[in-house]
N, C-alpha and C positions, 0 to 999 in steps of 0.2 A: 504493499500499499504506499510505498515511499512516493510513487508518482503523484498519488492524491494529494500529498503535503506540498509538493513542489510546484505542481502545475495547476494554473487556474482553468476552470471549466465554464464554457458558455453554452446556453441553450438558445437557439434561434428558432422561432416557430415559422412555419412556411418557408423552410430553408432549402427546399430541393431545387429552386429555380430563382431567376431574376435577382432583385435586391437581397432577398434572404440568403441566397447562395453566395452572393458577393460579400455579405456581412460575415458569413461562416468562413469564407476564404480568408478575408482580411484579419479576422480575430485569430485564425489558425496560424497565419503567417507571422504574427508576432508572439506565438508560443501558447496560445489557448488550446486546450483539448475542446473539441467542438462537438456538441450534441445537436444533430441535424433533425429538428422536429418537422415531420410531414405526414399527411395522411396516406399519400399513395406509396404502397410498399415498393413497387418497381423503381419510381422516380426517387425515392428516398435511398434506396440501394445504390442506384446509379451516382447520386450526388456524393455519398460517402466514398465510393470507389474513386470519384474524380478528385476529391479532396486528399484522400490517402495517396494518390499518385503524384500529388503535388508535395508530398512530404508532410502533410497535416495529420495530426492525431485526431480521428473523427469516429464517432459511432452514431448509428441511427436510432431514433426514438419515434415509435408510432404515436401520432399525436393529431387528434382531431379536436380542435379548440372548442367546437361546439358540443362536445360530449364530456360530461363530468367523469364518467368511467374512464375514458381515454386519458384525460388529464391526470387523474389519480395514478393511473398505471404508468404513465410517463414519469411521474415524480418517483415511484418505486424503482423505475429502471435506472435513473440518474443516481438515486441513493445507493443502489447496489453497485453501479459502475465506479462512481467517484466519491461518494460520501457527503458531498456538498456542491453548491452551485455559487460560482462567483458573479456570473453575468447572466441576465435573462434579457432577451430582445424579443419583444412581442411584435413580430412582424407580419404574421398571417393576417391577410385582409381580403375582402372581395368589394367589388364596386357595385354589385347587384344589377338587376335586369333594368334596361332603360326603354323597351319597346312599348308601344302604346301609351306613352306619356306616364310610364311607371314611375319616373323620378321628377316629373314636373310637379310642384307643389299643389297645382290646382286640380290635378287628376291623380294624386299620389296613391300608389299601390301599398297599402299598410303592410301587406304580407312581405313585400319587398323590403320595407323599412325593418321589419322584425328579423328577417333573414340577415341583413347587413349588420344590424346591431348585434345579433347573436355571435357573429364572427368578430367583427370589428372592435366591439366594447366589451360585451359579456365574455367573449373568448379571452380577451386580455386579463380580465378580472379572474376568471376561472383559473387561468394558468398562473398568474402571479400569486394568488392565494394558496394554490397547491404547492408552489414552489418555494414559498416563503421560509418554511423550517429548514430547507436546504440553503437558502440564501443567508439565513441568520447565522449559519456556521462559518460563513466567509469573513474574512478580515475587513474587506472593502467591497461589499455586495453593490452591484449597479443593476438598475432596471431601466430599459430604454423602450419606450412605447412609440412605434413608428406611426407617425400622423401625416398631415398633409396640410399645406396652407390653404387648401380648399375649405378647410374647416375654420378658418379665420374669419371672425366676424367684422374685422377691420379691412382685411384685403379682398375678401370675396372673390377669389381667383377661380379660373376655370369655367366650364360650363355649369348650367343649373343641374345639379344632381342632388336632390333634396334628401334622399336616403344616406347617400355616400358622404356628402360634405357635413351633414348634420352628425353623422357617426363620428367623424374625426373632431368635431367641436366638443361632443361628449367625452371622446377619449382624452382630449386635453383637460377637460374638466375634471375627470376621474384621476388624471395624473397629478393635478394640483391638490387633490384630496388626499392621495397617497403620500405626497410629499409632506403634507402638514401632519399627517399621522406618524410619519417616519422622522419628523424633525429633530427629535432627540436620539436618534439612533445612527448607526453607520451605514443604513440603507439609503442610497442616493437614487432617486427615480426623476426621469426627465422625458420629455417627448421630442422627437426629431423629425424633420420634413426632408425627405431625400431629394425634392425638386421633381421636375418632369423627367422622368427616366424611360428609356427604350426598353420596355418588357413586353410580354404578352398582355399585361394589364392595360397597356396604352397602344396595342397594336404595333409595337415597335417603332412607332412614329413620334419620336420625342429626342431632344437634342443631347440628353445626358446618358451616360453609360451607367450599368448597374453599379460598377466600381465607384464611380462618382457618387451615386445615391447611397452607397453604403458608408461613405466616409463619415457623415455625421453620426451614425450609430456607433461606429467604431470610437469616434472621439468621446461620445457620452458613455460609452461602455468602459472607458479607461480614464474617467475623470479622477483627479486627485481627490483626497478626502475632504478638502475645503472647496470642492467644485460646487457649481450652482445646484439648486434643488427646485424641482417643480416648474421648471421653465420649458419653453417651446423654442428650438433652435434649428438653424440650417447652416449651411457653410459660410453664410455672411454673418452669422451672429444670432441675436435674439429675433424671433419672428413675432410681430405684433399680432394679437389675437384678442 
C-alpha cells in the first residue's frame, strides 16, 4: 500500500472522452493516479488503455451519476483500490434534447429539465457526497465542478437552452453552498468553465481543444491550501455570475 501513501488519486466523472478524458490525461501527466469514471464499459476500458499507453497510472470505475447504487459502488471501488481520494472532478454532463422547442422557455419540456438536472446537478451532489469520506482522508482534498458561462446570470452567453443553462446556474449555486459548508475544513471546492470546446457535445464545431478546456479543471484541482473557495473560474480568471 506504499503507492497509496505517495500518490494522489483523482476521480473524473464522464472521463471516457472529450474534456473529461483530457482532464484525466492532464492530471495523470503530473503524477496522479486517475480513476476513469464512465457509464459505458467499452469506452471506459478503451480510455484506461489509452491513458496507460501514455504512461499514466489509471483504472476504470463503472459510474452512472444518475444512479445512487452506481455511485455507492464507485466509492467502494476507489476505497478498495487507493483508500482515499484527493481530487474529485464532477465533469459528467448532458445538454438535453432541443427538438420541438424543448429548451425554449416558452415551450419548455419539463421532462428534459428533470433529465438535465439529474445528471448535471443531482449527479454532482450524489457523487460528491458519496466520495466525501474518501476525500476527507486526503491532506488537501479538492472538488472541481465543471460548469459553463452559459449559466452566468450576468453573461448570458450561447443559445437559449433553458434546461442546460439553468442547470449550470444551479451547479454554481450548489458549489457556493458546499464552499460555505467546508469553510473551516481542508476541502476546497470551486466551479470551472472550460470555454467553447470542440467535442461531440458541440458537434466538434468550436475553437478550443479538449486540452485547453481541461486546463482550468487541472488548475483548480491542484490549488494551494490557501486557494480560492466557492468561486467560478476560467482561464482568464473569475467568471462573473
